[in-house]
C-alpha positions in Angstrom: -0.3 -0.2 -0.3 1.6 3.2 -1.6 2.8 5.7 1.9 1.8 9.4 1.7 5.4 10.6 1.6 6.6 13.3 4.6 8.2 15.9 3.9 11.1 17.1 7.1 10.5 21.0 7.9 13.5 22.0 10.2 11.9 25.6 10.0 8.9 24.8 11.6 10.1 21.5 13.2 7.0 19.5 11.4 6.4 17.0 9.0 4.3 18.2 6.0 2.8 16.5 3.3 0.2 16.9 0.9 -2.9 15.3 0.1 -4.9 16.0 -3.2 -8.9 15.7 -3.5 -10.0 15.4 -6.3 -11.6 12.8 -9.0 -10.2 9.1 -9.4 -11.6 6.2 -11.0 -11.9 2.8 -9.3 -14.4 -0.5 -10.7 -14.2 -4.3 -11.7 -14.8 -5.7 -15.1 -18.8 -5.1 -14.2 -18.9 -1.5 -12.9 -16.3 1.4 -13.8 -17.0 4.2 -11.4 -15.6 7.6 -11.6 -15.7 9.2 -8.2 -13.5 11.0 -5.5 -10.2 9.9 -4.1 -7.3 11.0 -2.3 -4.3 11.4 -4.5 -5.9 9.5 -7.1 -5.8 6.6 -5.1 -8.7 4.1 -3.6 -8.0 3.5 -0.9 -5.9 6.7 -0.3 -2.0 6.5 0.7 -1.4 5.0 4.1 -0.6 7.9 6.6 2.2 7.1 9.1 2.4 9.2 12.1 4.0 8.6 15.3 3.5 10.1 19.0 5.4 13.2 20.2 5.4 14.8 17.0 4.1 17.2 15.3 2.3 17.3 11.2 1.2 19.3 8.7 -1.4 18.0 6.1 -2.0 20.3 3.3 -5.2 19.4 1.9 -5.6 21.1 -2.2 -9.3 20.8 -3.5 -8.5 19.3 -7.0 -12.4 20.1 -8.2 -12.3 23.6 -9.9 -12.9 22.0 -13.1 -16.8 20.8 -12.2 -19.4 22.7 -11.3 -20.4 23.5 -8.0 -23.3 21.9 -7.7 -26.4 22.9 -5.5 -25.2 24.8 -2.2 -26.9 24.8 1.3 -26.7 24.6 4.8 -28.1 22.1 7.9 -29.1 18.6 6.7 -29.3 18.0 3.4 -26.9 16.5 0.5 -25.4 19.9 -1.0 -21.7 21.4 -2.1 -20.5 18.1 -3.4 -17.6 20.2 -4.7 -16.3 21.6 -0.9 -14.4 19.5 1.4 -12.4 18.9 4.5 -10.4 16.3 6.3 -11.2 14.2 9.6 -8.6 11.9 11.2 -10.5 9.1 12.9 -9.8 7.9 16.2 -6.9 10.2 16.9 -6.7 11.9 20.5 -6.2 15.6 19.1 -8.0 18.6 19.1 -11.3 19.1 17.5 -10.9 22.8 16.9 -9.0 24.2 13.8 -6.1 24.4 12.8 -6.5 20.7 13.8 -9.3 18.3 13.4 -12.0 20.3 12.9 -14.6 19.4 11.0 -17.6 21.8 11.3 -16.0 25.4 10.4 -13.4 24.1 7.7 -14.4 24.4 4.6 -12.4 24.0 1.5 -13.7 25.1 -1.7 -13.1 24.1 -5.1 -9.6 25.3 -6.3 -8.3 26.5 -2.7 -6.2 24.5 -0.2 -6.0 24.4 4.0 -3.2 23.0 6.1 -3.9 21.3 9.2 -1.9 20.7 12.0 -1.7 18.0 14.4 0.8 17.6 17.7 0.6 14.4 18.6 0.8 13.5 22.1 3.5 12.0 23.6 1.4 9.6 25.2 -0.4 9.1 22.0 -1.3 4.8 21.9 -0.6 3.2 18.6 -3.3 1.6 16.7 -4.6 1.8 13.3 -7.0 4.8 12.8 -8.2 6.4 9.2 -9.3 9.7 7.3 -12.0 10.6 5.2 -13.5 14.0 4.4 -16.7 15.1 7.0 -18.1 18.0 5.4 -21.8 18.7 6.5 -23.7 17.8 3.2 -21.1 15.9 1.3 -20.0 13.2 3.3 -22.0 10.6 2.2 -20.8 11.1 -1.7 -16.8 11.7 -1.2 -16.5 9.2 2.0 -18.7 6.4 1.0 -17.2 7.2 -2.6 -14.0 6.1 -2.3 -12.4 9.3 -0.3 -10.5 7.5 2.6 -7.5 6.0 3.9 -5.7 4.1 6.8 -3.7 6.0 9.8 -1.1 4.5 11.5 0.0 5.7 14.8 3.0 4.7 16.1 3.2 4.5 20.0 5.2 6.4 22.8 8.8 4.5 23.8 7.0 4.1 26.8 4.7 1.8 24.6 7.6 0.1 23.1 10.0 -0.5 26.0 6.2 -2.5 27.3 6.1 -4.7 24.3 6.8 -8.0 24.0 9.1 -9.3 21.3 6.5 -11.3 20.0 4.1 -9.0 19.2 6.4 -5.9 18.1 8.6 -7.8 15.6 6.0 -9.5 13.5 5.1 -8.8 10.1 2.4 -6.4 9.3 -0.4 -6.7 6.6 -2.9 -3.7 5.6 -6.6 -4.5 4.8 -8.9 -2.1 3.3 -12.7 -3.0 3.2 -14.3 0.0 1.1 -17.9 -1.2 0.3 -18.5 1.3 -2.7 -22.7 1.2 -3.7 -23.0 3.1 -6.7 -27.4 2.7 -6.8 -29.4 1.3 -4.1 -31.7 3.6 -1.0 -29.4 6.4 -0.2 -26.4 5.2 -1.8 -23.7 7.3 -4.6 -25.9 7.9 -7.5 -28.7 9.3 -5.5 -27.1 11.0 -3.3 -25.3 12.7 -6.4 -28.5 13.4 -7.9 -30.0 15.3 -4.9 -26.4 17.3 -4.7 -26.5 17.9 -8.7 -23.1 16.4 -8.6 -21.7 16.4 -12.0 -18.7 14.4 -11.0 -19.9 10.9 -10.0 -20.4 8.5 -13.2 -21.3 5.1 -13.3 -21.0 2.0 -15.9 -24.1 0.6 -14.6 -27.3 0.8 -13.7 -28.2 -1.7 -11.2 -27.3 -2.0 -7.5 -23.5 -3.8 -7.4 -21.3 -3.3 -4.9 -17.4 -3.1 -5.0 -14.9 -3.8 -2.5 -11.3 -3.2 -3.2 -9.9 -6.6 -2.6 -6.5 -7.4 -2.0 -4.3 -10.8 -1.5 -2.7 -11.0 1.8 0.7 -12.9 1.5 1.8 -15.0 5.1 4.9 -17.5 5.7 3.3 -20.6 7.6 3.0 -21.2 11.0 4.3 -17.6 11.5 2.0 -14.9 13.3 1.5 -12.0 11.3 -0.3 -8.9 12.4 -3.3 -8.1 10.0 -4.7 -4.5 10.5 -8.4 -4.1 9.3 -10.4 -0.9 8.2 -13.6 -1.1 7.6 -15.5 1.9 5.5 -19.1 1.0 5.1 -21.9 3.1 4.5 -24.8 1.4 5.7 -24.8 -2.4 7.4 -22.6 -4.0 10.2 -20.5 -7.0 9.1 -18.9 -9.9 10.2 -15.7 -11.1 8.1 -15.0 -14.9 8.3 -11.5 -16.4 7.7 -12.0 -19.9 5.8 -9.8 -22.4 4.0 -9.9 -22.8 0.4 -10.9 -26.7 -0.3 -9.2 -29.1 -1.3 -6.1 -27.1 -1.0 -6.9 -24.8 2.0 -6.0 -27.5 4.9 -6.5 -26.4 8.6 -7.5 -23.1 9.3 -5.5 -20.1 10.6 -5.2 -19.7 14.4 -6.7 -16.2 14.5 -6.6 -13.7 17.7 -7.8 -10.4 18.3 -5.3 -7.6 19.3 -7.4 -4.3 19.0 -10.3 -2.6 18.0 -10.6 0.8 16.9 -7.2 1.8 17.6 -6.5 0.5 21.0 -5.1 -2.9 22.3 -7.8 -4.7 24.2 -6.9 -5.6 27.7 -5.5 -8.9 27.6 -4.2 -10.2 24.6 -4.1 -12.5 23.0 -8.0 -12.6 22.9 -10.0 -15.5 21.3 -12.9 -14.4 18.4 -16.1 -15.8 17.9 -15.7 -19.4 16.7 -15.2 -20.0 12.3 -12.4 -16.7 12.7 -15.7 -14.4 12.9 -14.8 -10.6 13.4 -17.2 -8.3 13.8 -16.9 -4.6 11.9 -19.1 -2.3 12.5 -19.5 1.3 10.1 -15.4 2.8 10.4 -14.6 0.0 12.4 -10.9 -1.1 12.7 -9.8 -4.3 14.2 -6.2 -5.8 14.6 -5.7 -9.4 14.4 -2.8 -11.7 14.6 -3.1 -15.1 12.4 -0.8 -18.1 12.1 -2.1 -20.2 9.3 -0.7 -24.2 9.1 0.8 -25.5 5.6 -0.4 -28.6 4.3 3.1 -30.1 3.8 6.5 -30.2 5.3 7.8 -26.5 4.6 11.2 -26.4 5.2 12.4 -28.4 2.0 11.1 -26.0 -0.4 10.9 -22.7 1.2 8.6 -19.7 -1.0 5.8 -22.5 -2.6 1.8 -21.7 -2.2 1.0 -24.5 0.7 -2.4 -23.1 1.5 -4.9 -20.6 0.4 -8.1 -19.1 2.8 -10.5 -16.5 1.9 -12.1 -13.2 3.6 -15.5 -13.6 3.3 -17.7 -10.2 4.1 -21.2 -10.7 4.9 -23.8 -7.7 6.5 -25.7 -8.3 9.4 -28.8 -7.3 10.5 -29.2 -6.2 14.1 -29.2 -8.8 17.0 -27.2 -10.9 14.7 -29.9 -12.2 12.3 -29.5 -14.0 9.5 -27.3 -12.1 6.4 -29.6 -9.8 4.2 -31.6 -11.7 0.9 -28.8 -9.5 -1.8 -26.1 -12.0 -2.8 -23.9 -9.7 -3.8 -23.0 -8.8 -0.2 -21.8 -12.0 0.6 -19.0 -12.2 -1.0 -14.5 -12.9 -1.2 -13.0 -9.9 -0.6 -9.5 -10.8 0.1 -7.2 -13.7 -0.2 -4.4 -14.9 2.3 -1.8 -17.0 0.4 0.0 -19.2 2.7 3.9 -19.5 1.4 6.1 -22.4 3.0 8.8 -20.8 5.0 12.1 -22.0 6.4 12.0 -20.9 9.9 10.5 -22.7 13.0 6.8 -23.1 14.2 6.2 -20.2 16.1 5.0 -21.1 19.7 1.6 -19.7 20.8 1.6 -15.9 21.8 2.2 -15.0 25.1 -0.1 -13.3 27.4 0.4 -9.7 27.7 -1.9 -6.9 29.3 -0.5 -3.2 27.4 -0.2 -0.8 29.6 -2.6 2.4 28.7 -2.1 5.9 28.5 -3.8 8.6 31.2 -6.5 9.2 28.7 -7.4 5.2 28.5 -6.8 4.2 31.8 -9.9 2.6 33.4 -13.3 4.1 34.2 -15.4 3.7 36.9 -19.3 4.5 36.2 -19.9 7.1 37.7 -22.3 8.7 40.6 -25.6 10.4 39.5 -27.9 8.8 36.7 -27.0 7.9 33.1 -27.8 10.4 30.1 -29.9 8.0 27.6 -28.9 8.7 24.5 -30.6 7.3 21.7 -28.2 7.6 18.4 -31.3 8.0 15.9 -31.6 11.0 18.1 -27.9 11.9 18.6 -28.5 15.8 17.9 -30.7 16.0 21.2 -26.7 16.1 22.3 -25.7 19.2 20.6 -24.1 21.8 23.1 -24.3 19.9 26.0 -21.5 20.6 28.1 -18.5 17.8 28.8 -15.5 18.8 31.9 -12.1 17.8 31.6 -11.4 14.7 33.7 -14.7 14.2 34.7 -16.8 10.5 33.7 -20.0 10.3 32.0 -22.4 7.3 31.4 -24.7 7.5 28.7 -27.2 4.6 28.0 -26.8 4.5 24.5 -29.4 2.9 22.1 -30.3 2.5 18.5 -26.8 2.0 17.4 -26.8 -1.0 16.1 -29.3 1.0 12.8 -26.9 4.0 14.0 -23.5 3.1 14.9 -22.5 5.9 17.5 -19.2 7.9 17.1 -17.4 9.9 19.3 -14.0 12.8 18.3 -11.4 13.3 20.2 -12.0 10.8 22.8 -13.1 7.4 23.3 -16.2 5.4 24.9 -15.2 2.6 27.5 -18.3 -0.1 27.1 -19.9 -0.9 30.6 -21.8 -3.8 31.3 -22.2 -6.1 29.0 -25.2 -8.9 28.8 -27.1 -11.6 26.4 -29.6 -8.2 25.7 -26.8 -5.8 24.6 -24.3 -8.4 22.5 -24.6 -9.8 19.1 -25.9 -13.6 19.7 -23.8 -14.3 16.4 -20.5 -13.2 18.0 -21.0 -13.8 21.5 -17.8 -12.8 23.6 -17.2 -9.8 20.7 -18.4 -6.8 23.3 -16.1 -7.0 26.3 -16.7 -4.4 29.1 -13.9 -2.4 29.3 -12.7 -2.5 25.8 -11.9 1.0 24.4 -13.9 1.8 20.8 -14.8 5.4 18.8 -17.5 3.8 17.3 -20.4 2.1 18.7 -22.6 -1.1 17.5 -24.7 -3.0 19.5 -28.5 -4.2 19.9 -30.2 -3.2 23.0 -28.7 -0.6 25.1 -25.0 -0.3 26.0 -23.7 1.9 29.2 -20.6 3.6 27.7 -18.3 6.2 30.0 -16.7 9.1 28.5 -13.8 10.9 30.6 -13.1 13.8 28.2 -9.1 14.5 28.7 -6.3 17.1 27.5 -8.6 19.0 24.9 -11.1 21.8 25.5 -13.4 22.8 23.0 -15.7 20.4 20.2 -16.4 17.3 21.0 -18.4 16.1 17.5 -20.9 13.0 18.4 -23.0 11.6 15.5 -24.4 8.0 13.5 -21.5 7.2 11.3 -24.2 6.1 8.5 -22.9 9.3 6.3 -26.5 9.9 4.8 -27.8 10.4 8.5 -26.0 12.6 9.0 -25.4 14.5 6.6 -29.1 14.0 5.6 -31.2 13.2 8.8 -29.3 15.7 11.4 -27.9 13.0 13.2 -25.2 15.0 14.3 -23.9 17.3 17.6 -21.1 19.4 18.9 -20.6 18.9 22.4 -18.4 21.6 24.0 -15.9 20.5 26.5 -14.5 23.0 29.5 -11.7 22.9 32.0 -8.0 24.0 32.2 -6.5 21.8 29.3 -4.8 22.1 25.8 -6.0 23.4 22.3 -5.5 23.4 18.9 -1.5 25.0 19.0 -0.7 24.4 22.2 2.3 21.8 22.8 0.6 18.9 24.7 2.8 18.0 28.5 2.6 14.6 29.5 2.6 14.5 33.2 0.7 11.7 34.1 1.5 8.4 32.2 -1.3 6.1 33.2 0.1 2.6 33.7 3.0 3.4 31.5 4.7 4.0 34.6 8.2 2.3 33.9 10.8 4.8 32.4 11.9 2.9 29.1 15.1 0.7 29.4 18.5 2.5 27.3 20.2 0.8 24.6 23.3 -1.1 25.3 26.1 -1.2 23.0 26.4 -4.6 20.8 28.9 -6.2 22.4 28.0 -5.8 26.1 30.1 -2.7 28.0 31.9 -2.9 24.8 31.2 0.4 22.2 32.5 0.5 19.1 36.1 3.0 19.9 36.3 5.7 17.6 40.0 6.7 17.3 41.4 9.7 16.0 41.7 7.5 12.5 38.1 6.9 13.0 36.4 3.3 13.1 34.4 1.1 10.8 31.5 -0.4 12.9 30.1 -3.7 11.1 26.6 -2.5 10.3 24.3 -5.2 11.7 26.2 -4.8 14.9 24.2 -2.2 15.9 22.8 -1.5 19.7 20.5 -4.1 22.0 17.2 -2.7 23.6 14.5 -4.0 21.3 12.1 -2.5 19.0 11.8 1.2 19.4 14.9 1.5 21.6 17.9 0.3 20.0 15.9 0.3 16.2 13.2 0.8 14.3 12.0 -2.0 11.7 9.0 -1.8 9.6 8.2 -5.5 8.7 6.1 -5.2 6.4 4.3 -7.9 4.0 5.6 -11.5 3.2 9.2 -11.6 4.5 11.6 -12.4 1.9 13.7 -15.5 1.5 17.6 -14.8 2.2 20.8 -16.0 1.2 20.8 -16.9 5.1 17.4 -19.0 5.0 19.2 -21.3 1.8 22.4 -21.4 3.8 20.8 -21.9 7.1 23.9 -20.1 9.1 21.8 -20.0 12.1 20.8 -16.6 14.0 23.1 -14.0 13.6 21.9 -12.2 16.4 20.7 -13.6 20.1 18.2 -10.6 20.9 15.5 -11.2 18.6 16.1 -8.3 16.7 13.4 -8.0 13.7 15.9 -5.9 11.1 16.8 -7.7 7.9 19.9 -9.5 8.0 21.8 -11.3 5.5 24.8 -12.9 4.1 27.4 -12.4 1.2 29.0 -15.5 0.5 31.1 -13.7 -2.1 32.3 -11.3 0.7 32.1 -13.2 3.5 30.2 -10.6 5.6 26.8 -10.3 7.2 24.8 -7.3 6.1 21.5 -5.6 6.8 18.9 -5.3 4.3 15.7 -4.3 3.1 16.1 -0.8 4.4 12.5 1.4 4.6 12.1 4.7 4.6 12.4 6.1 8.5 14.2 2.8 9.5 17.1 4.0 11.8 19.8 2.0 14.0 21.8 3.2 17.2 25.4 2.8 17.6 26.8 3.3 21.0 30.4 4.2 20.6 33.0 5.4 22.7 35.1 9.0 21.0 38.7 8.5 22.4 39.7 12.0 20.5 37.5 14.9 19.8 37.6 16.5 16.6 36.4 17.0 13.3 35.3 14.1 11.3 33.1 12.9 8.1 30.8 9.8 7.6 30.4 7.3 5.5 28.3 4.1 4.2 29.5 0.9 2.9 26.4 -0.2 0.6 26.4 -2.7 -2.4 23.5 -2.3 -5.2 22.9 -3.5 -8.8 23.2 -0.6 -10.9 19.7 0.9 -12.2 21.2 2.2 -15.9 17.3 2.1 -17.2 15.6 2.7 -14.3 14.7 4.9 -11.5 17.0 5.9 -9.4 17.3 3.9 -6.2 17.9 7.0 -4.2 20.6 7.1 -1.0 19.4 9.5 1.5 20.5 8.9 5.2 21.4 11.0 8.1 23.7 10.7 11.6 22.4 12.0 14.7 24.6 12.6 18.0 23.2 11.2 21.5 19.3 11.3 19.8 16.5 11.4 23.1 15.3 8.3 23.8 13.2 6.4 21.4 13.8 9.1 18.8 16.5 7.7 16.1 15.2 10.0 13.2 14.7 12.9 15.8 12.0 15.4 15.3 12.3 18.4 12.7 14.8 21.1 14.0 16.6 18.9 16.3 20.1 20.1 17.2 21.5 16.4 17.5 22.4 16.4 13.7 25.8 15.7 12.7 25.3 15.5 8.9 22.5 14.7 6.7 23.4 13.2 2.7 20.9 13.2 0.4 21.6 11.7 -3.3 17.9 11.1 -4.9 19.7 10.1 -8.2 21.4 7.2 -6.6 21.4 4.0 -8.9 24.1 1.7 -7.4 27.1 0.2 -7.1 27.6 -3.0 -8.7 27.2 -4.3 -12.6 23.9 -3.5 -14.2 21.4 -5.8 -12.7 20.9 -8.6 -13.5 24.2 -9.3 -13.4 25.0 -13.0 -12.7 27.5 -11.7 -9.6 27.0 -9.7 -6.5 27.6 -5.8 -6.7 30.4 -4.7 -4.7 30.2 -2.6 -1.8 31.4 0.9 -2.2 31.4 4.0 0.6 28.6 7.0 0.0 30.5 9.8 1.9 29.5 12.8 3.0 30.6 16.1 2.1 30.3 18.2 5.2 32.3 17.3 8.5 31.6 17.3 12.3 32.3 17.8 15.6 32.7 15.0 18.0 33.5 15.2 21.8 35.5 12.8 23.4 33.4 10.2 25.6 30.7 7.2 25.1 27.8 8.6 23.5 25.3 7.1 20.7 25.2 7.5 17.0 21.7 6.9 15.1 21.3 6.3 11.7 18.5 7.2 10.1 17.1 6.2 6.2 14.3 9.3 6.6 13.9 9.4 3.3 15.2 6.5 1.6 14.0 3.9 -0.7 16.3 1.0 0.0 16.8 -1.6 -2.8 20.6 -1.7 -0.7 22.8 -3.6 1.3 24.0 -2.1 3.9 28.0 -3.3 5.2 29.5 -0.9 7.3 29.1 2.6 9.2 32.4 4.4 9.2 33.2 7.8 11.1 
């Protein structure tokens, strides 16, 4: 899945990016739709953000060439060419220039820059983004303008995460149901808004899902992040083997809901690997799929396949709806044989919680009845920072209730408010931002940190647009606004300070003399993911030379950084380097002075192909967990940027291996004496090379 590229802005102290809201085409062999999209893609690019960083996203409205359409205010379908942006699930301010969905309206041909100050204690998790312009949300978000947001948690969260959870490969699945025709669907909404952008090549009811193939290694745990962008109905996903090849079912456990880990992991899911998804829901799963044959002899062969199936449900878990096109396979899991041993069961783990997600108790006083069908009654109701309120929510099975800024915690769950076909899915104490359940569900809400607006609405976009099912509550108290830098004084249950990175060889950092030092790249520090290194383990792991020659474990600390071995040069090297990854090296600088830096890398020469790009930077003593320090940091030693770099060795695909060569920094820098930490950061690098040494 393509990622939104960030540009480091050292002057402003932010990471900056651009989202272009415009027309895009999507479809199947049976239906082609011209609809709305971000950066020309459905779904939009993946957005990665990190706790304790500041971001600016400029949304450019590219619809100036289309007629404006119907204009209006209040309830209804109108302003089809106007837009704005909502980061769904994030704990950020609901006022401009942050996540303001009420007063920010971007006209065609204009732009608006949103600023997001991600708190240093923000929970890591799966979230998403979409337009939230009243009068046109259904037309825009339901039409395809949406994408996934992944928040990387704090260094304290990383230190609290067991290796078995923190280093598994991850896969992203965006389930985007686009329904051109039907009651309150795209074509009808477009007609009501006098929109002239939407075009559909069929006049029959059809649902379109942007399916994909999830490729996994047999017998190893994988994290699957799922976002459900639905229009009207709650749904159930099931993961089932494909017969006769499929073999035994995958092991499936639940990790997180709506961007927040459940209280105790791993949690089993209902029978037949069934997963509940409401409109806008996100679930994070861990799956381990067996092979039907021995896998060590022929690593990389397909040994099993599973279907991810999608069906709508009525309230109370009734049978699926009669429309056959809404019970379908939307994605496949293809299982490849592996040269690695079978992964054991995941350990039991109780994640620590930031203060804004710690357990709540039922407040004294009478709960407030909240009928999701009449959520507009909450408009203007005051809330107070730090004060817990209880809502008894009804009608959410037809009108999923979503809260901005602050999550809801589920109160007592009984047979009357549990999905009968998914027993055990709703659990008291779970944190969610969108509620869909039968009966009446007590939820607790405690506004934290941010004063100002908190929008609450039905997440059936047509209902929020046209039927007035939305409200803006007012949070008061002594807290932060959109331009304040969040200061964390209460770390919730994440009270243990993160450990410090340690040299690869215990008590023996690399010595930098007056002649410099040449450090083996794979001997980066120990300490774990997010402490000593950052590695994005995305998709199916490549079959490396190490797997073939069975050299054994290179490092004994469970580090997930991909390391391989060159038989030609007799050296280990770091491979599959990705944008924003980093590694720390503890050094003992014996002589203060002026130095330069070089990376010894190898890659086949790409004469007739796009450049690999070789962009990296070196930092001195970054703060804990910040291997690529925030823009404006004074820790920078040197930055090397070569967007035209095309490799070192013979032209690919040459039969001989590319030779390592030094990529040297032209700028020099001063180093003080003593024991220090150097951080090697690959921010902006496209990878595709082998890294042998860091030389200073």
